[in-house]
C-alpha positions as a Markdown table, in Angstrom:
| # | Residue | x | y | z |
|---|---|---|---|---|
| 1 | Met | 140.5 | 238.9 | -56.0 |
| 2 | Arg | 138.0 | 237.3 | -57.8 |
| 3 | Arg | 139.6 | 238.3 | -61.4 |
| 4 | Ala | 143.2 | 236.4 | -59.9 |
| 5 | Ala | 141.3 | 233.2 | -58.1 |
| 6 | Glu | 140.1 | 233.2 | -61.9 |
| 7 | Leu | 143.9 | 233.2 | -63.3 |
| 8 | Met | 145.0 | 230.8 | -60.4 |
| 9 | Ala | 142.7 | 228.5 | -61.5 |
| 10 | Gly | 144.3 | 227.8 | -64.4 |
| 11 | His | 147.9 | 227.0 | -62.9 |
| 12 | Pro | 148.6 | 224.1 | -61.3 |
| 13 | Ala | 151.1 | 226.0 | -58.7 |
| 14 | Val | 150.6 | 229.8 | -58.2 |
| 15 | Asn | 152.0 | 232.6 | -55.8 |
| 16 | Leu | 149.3 | 235.0 | -54.8 |
| 17 | Ile | 151.3 | 238.3 | -53.4 |
| 18 | Thr | 150.5 | 241.3 | -52.5 |
| 19 | Ser | 152.5 | 243.9 | -50.0 |
| 20 | Lys | 151.2 | 246.5 | -48.2 |
| 21 | Gly | 154.0 | 249.5 | -47.0 |
| 22 | Glu | 157.7 | 250.0 | -47.6 |
| 23 | Ala | 159.0 | 247.6 | -44.6 |
| 24 | Ala | 157.0 | 245.0 | -46.7 |
| 25 | Thr | 158.9 | 246.1 | -49.8 |
| 26 | Gln | 156.6 | 248.3 | -51.1 |
| 27 | Ser | 157.4 | 251.2 | -53.3 |
| 28 | Val | 154.6 | 252.4 | -55.4 |
| 29 | Phe | 151.4 | 252.9 | -52.1 |
| 30 | His | 148.1 | 251.3 | -53.6 |
| 31 | Leu | 146.5 | 248.0 | -53.5 |
| 32 | His | 148.1 | 245.5 | -55.7 |
| 33 | Val | 148.4 | 241.5 | -56.1 |
| 34 | His | 150.5 | 239.5 | -58.1 |
| 35 | Val | 149.6 | 236.2 | -59.7 |
| 36 | Val | 152.7 | 234.4 | -60.2 |
| 37 | Pro | 152.5 | 231.2 | -61.9 |
| 38 | Arg | 155.5 | 228.6 | -61.0 |
| 39 | Gln | 156.9 | 225.4 | -61.3 |
| 40 | Glu | 159.6 | 223.1 | -59.6 |
| 41 | Gly | 163.1 | 224.6 | -60.1 |
| 42 | Asp | 161.8 | 227.7 | -61.9 |
| 43 | Gly | 164.3 | 229.6 | -59.3 |
| 44 | Leu | 162.5 | 232.7 | -57.9 |
| 45 | Pro | 163.5 | 233.4 | -55.0 |
| 46 | Leu | 160.9 | 235.1 | -52.8 |
| 47 | Pro | 160.3 | 238.1 | -52.2 |
| 48 | Trp | 162.0 | 239.4 | -55.7 |
| 49 | Thr | 163.4 | 242.4 | -54.3 |
| 50 | Pro | 167.0 | 243.4 | -55.3 |
| 51 | Arg | 167.8 | 242.6 | -51.4 |
| 52 | His | 167.5 | 239.3 | -52.6 |
| 53 | Thr | 169.0 | 236.6 | -54.7 |
| 54 | Ala | 168.3 | 233.3 | -56.5 |
| 55 | His | 169.7 | 230.4 | -54.7 |
| 56 | Pro | 173.2 | 229.4 | -55.8 |
| 57 | Gly | 172.7 | 227.0 | -59.0 |
| 58 | Ala | 168.9 | 228.1 | -59.6 |
| 59 | Ala | 168.0 | 228.7 | -63.0 |
């Protein structure tokens, strides 16, 4: 988590995401985090699983 915070400090907008358990879309059962740099209009839907698609017109 400390390293994730260090990575996040260098970005103006970031999602920090972790999942635990199958119901939370986890397929490999171990602790992990995602540091996802973001920007306006990036079109990334969250969560980004095959069941979800980007909003219409998203890049």
